[in-house]
C-alpha positions in Angstrom: 12.1 -9.3 2.7 10.8 -12.5 1.2 7.2 -12.6 0.0 5.9 -16.0 -1.1 3.2 -15.9 -3.9 -0.3 -16.5 -2.9 -1.7 -20.0 -4.2 -5.1 -20.8 -2.8 -8.5 -21.3 -4.4 -10.0 -17.8 -5.5 -6.7 -16.3 -5.6 -4.7 -15.5 -9.0 -2.2 -18.5 -9.1 -0.1 -16.4 -11.7 0.4 -13.4 -9.7 3.9 -12.0 -9.3 5.1 -9.2 -7.3 6.1 -6.1 -9.0 9.7 -5.4 -8.6 10.1 -2.1 -10.7 8.8 1.5 -10.6 6.5 0.7 -13.9 3.6 -1.4 -13.0 1.1 -2.6 -15.8 -1.7 -4.9 -16.0 -3.1 -5.2 -19.4 -5.4 -8.1 -18.0 -7.1 -6.8 -14.8 -7.6 -9.6 -12.5 -11.2 -11.2 -12.2 -10.9 -13.6 -9.1 -13.7 -14.0 -6.4 -16.2 -11.0 -6.7 -13.9 -8.3 -8.4 -15.0 -6.8 -11.4 -14.2 -4.2 -13.7 -18.0 -3.0 -14.1 -17.3 -0.2 -11.5 -15.9 2.9 -13.3 -12.9 4.3 -12.1 -11.9 1.5 -9.3 -8.2 0.2 -9.5 -7.1 -3.2 -10.7 -7.1 -5.5 -7.9 -3.4 -6.4 -8.6 -2.6 -2.9 -7.4 -3.8 -3.2 -3.5 -2.4 -6.7 -3.7 1.1 -5.7 -4.4 1.0 -2.8 -2.0 -0.5 -5.1 0.8 1.9 -8.0 0.3 5.0 -5.4 0.2 4.0 -2.9 3.1 2.1 -4.9 5.7 1.9 -8.5 7.3 -1.2 -10.8 8.3 -3.3 -9.5 10.8 -2.3 -5.9 10.4 -4.8 -3.5 9.9 -5.4 -1.7 6.2 -7.6 1.3 6.1 -9.1 2.8 2.7 -11.2 5.9 3.4 -12.3 6.0 -0.1 -13.1 2.4 -0.7 -15.3 2.8 -3.6 -16.8 -0.9 -4.9 -14.2 -2.8 -2.3 -11.4 -3.8 -4.3 -9.0 -3.1 -1.1 -11.5 -4.7 1.0 -11.4 -8.1 -0.9 -7.7 -8.2 -1.1 -7.2 -7.6 2.4 -10.1 -10.7 3.2 -8.1 -12.7 0.9 -4.7 -12.2 2.3 -5.4 -12.0 6.2 -5.6 -8.3 6.9 -8.2 -6.6 9.0 -9.7 -4.0 7.2 -11.5 -0.6 7.6 -13.7 0.5 4.7 -14.9 4.3 4.6 -16.7 6.3 2.2 -18.5 9.5 2.1 -21.3 7.6 -0.4 -23.4 5.2 1.4 -23.9 3.6 -1.9 -20.2 2.8 -1.9 -20.5 0.9 1.4 -23.5 -1.2 0.1 -21.6 -2.2 -3.0 -18.4 -3.0 -0.3 -20.5 -5.4 1.7 -21.8 -7.3 -1.2 -17.9 -7.8 -2.5 -16.9 -9.1 0.5 -19.7 -11.6 1.1 -17.8 -14.3 0.0 -16.7 -17.5 2.6 -13.0 -17.3 4.2 -11.4 -19.0 6.5 -9.4 -16.4 7.7 -10.2 -15.0 11.2 -10.1 -11.2 10.2 -12.4 -8.2 11.0 -13.9 -6.3 8.3 -15.4 -2.6 9.5 -17.3 -0.8 6.7 -18.7 2.8 7.7 -19.8 5.4 5.9 -17.6 8.8 6.8 -15.3 11.5 5.5 -11.8 10.7 4.5 -11.0 14.5 5.6 -12.5 13.8 9.2 -11.9 10.0 10.2 -12.8 11.1 13.8 -13.8 6.9 14.2 -10.1 6.0 13.9 -7.7 6.3 16.8 -4.2 8.2 16.7 -1.6 5.8 15.3 -3.8 2.7 14.9 -3.2 1.6 11.1 -0.5 -0.3 9.6 -1.2 0.8 6.0 -3.4 2.8 3.9 -4.2 2.0 0.6 -6.8 4.2 -1.4 -7.8 5.5 -4.7 -9.0 9.1 -4.5 -10.7 10.7 -7.4 -9.4 12.8 -9.5 -11.2 16.1 -9.1 -14.5 15.8 -10.9 -13.1 13.6 -13.7 -15.7 11.2 -12.4 -18.7 12.5 -10.6 -19.9 9.7 -8.0 -22.5 11.4 -6.3 -23.4 14.2 -9.2 -23.4 17.0 -6.2 -25.6 15.6 -4.2 -23.2 14.4 -1.2 -21.6 17.4 0.4 -18.2 17.0 1.0 -17.6 14.7 -2.0 -14.2 15.1 -3.3 -15.4 14.1 -6.6 -17.5 17.1 -7.1 -14.9 19.5 -6.9 -14.0 20.8 -10.4 -11.6 24.1 -9.1 -7.6 22.3 -9.1 -7.0 24.6 -5.9 -10.0 23.9 -3.8 -9.6 19.7 -4.6 -6.0 20.3 -3.1 -6.8 22.4 -0.4 -9.4 19.1 0.4 -6.5 16.5 0.1 -4.5 18.4 2.5 -7.2 17.5 5.2 -7.0 13.9 3.8 -3.2 14.1 4.3 -3.5 15.4 7.6 -5.9 12.4 8.9 -3.7 9.9 7.2 -0.9 11.0 9.1 -2.7 10.7 12.3 -4.1 7.4 12.1 -0.8 5.7 10.5 1.5 4.2 12.8 5.1 5.6 13.0 7.3 3.7 10.3 4.1 2.4 8.5 2.7 3.2 5.1 0.5 5.1 3.2 -0.2 4.4 -0.7 -2.3 6.6 -2.5 -2.8 6.2 -6.8 -3.9 9.4 -8.4 -3.5 10.5 -12.2 -3.5 13.7 -14.0 -5.6 15.8 -15.9 -6.0 18.5 -18.8 -7.6 22.2 -18.2 -8.4 24.1 -21.2 -6.0 22.3 -23.3 -3.1 22.5 -20.9 -1.7 19.6 -18.8 -2.4 19.6 -15.2 -0.1 17.7 -12.7 -2.7 17.0 -10.4 -0.8 14.3 -8.8 2.1 15.7 -8.1 0.3 18.8 -6.3 -1.6 16.0 -4.2 2.0 14.5 -3.2 3.3 17.6 -2.1 0.2 18.2 0.1 0.9 14.7 1.8 4.8 15.9 1.9 3.8 19.1 3.7 2.0 17.3 6.6 5.1 15.2 7.6 5.2 11.9 5.4 8.2 10.8 3.3 8.0 9.8 -0.2 9.3 6.1 -0.4 8.2 5.3 -4.0 6.9 7.1 -6.7 5.3 4.4 -9.2 4.0 4.8 -12.6 1.1 2.7 -13.4 0.2 2.2 -17.0 -3.4 2.8 -17.8 -5.2 0.3 -20.0 -8.5 1.7 -20.0 -8.1 4.7 -21.9 -10.5 5.9 -24.6 -7.8 4.9 -27.5 -10.5 4.4 -30.3 -9.9 5.9 -33.6 -12.1 8.8 -32.4 -9.9 10.0 -29.9 -6.8 9.1 -31.7 -8.0 11.4 -34.1 -8.8 14.4 -31.6 -5.4 13.9 -30.4 -4.2 14.7 -33.8 -6.4 17.2 -34.3 -6.5 19.4 -31.4 -2.5 18.3 -30.9 -2.6 16.9 -27.3 -1.6 13.6 -26.0 -3.9 11.5 -24.4 -3.0 10.5 -20.7 -2.1 6.6 -20.3 -0.2 7.0 -16.8 -1.0 7.6 -13.3 1.0 8.1 -10.0 1.1 5.5 -7.0 2.8 7.5 -3.9 3.9 5.2 -1.2 4.6 7.5 1.8 6.2 6.3 5.0 5.3 8.4 8.2 
């Protein structure tokens, strides 16, 4: 498969497609409307790599936890039709602003408030690629308990994974056969112990029928590595978590 670098106005001229299972972006992209001001969004290099590797122009890409719209921006730049869904209306508003830039591409962008656990507006086997970045349980609370069904309000790991099973089932339903679903998720700690949240979520996707195509380690650069946290790490004998998992599943 040959993929040419995208070189046009408002696109990164130094972008290179990743070719290993370790991805690291010390300097996150800030082209067009991309911004790092929204806490928890993924670097645009992530969806750009996913979209270029696992879809083609005019395909339909879904991000059902669209957040601030990073995936939506990349789809507009890369000539993919896009469906963006989020349970939080504020996120749909942010995404609408993010994709409000001129484009010569004749593509369709659909943005709606909805629940990743029930994608009733999307037909069976109608999506070519899912590229999404769910919350890591309640590490970052996006609605502070005000929106029923918001995954970021769930503290209990077992409950969170049960809800992610529902997400996985809907992903499997809407993706076309032989197509892909890519999810970035990280781990956490509870009462000093390491919790492999990523692998537990991975298992939910395998249980519904997906096959694991890739497990990519993404180096985190936005961790709190200040002297304060370095001291805490030594004082309480724990290591700072500085990686996430990008799972690429195939139906």
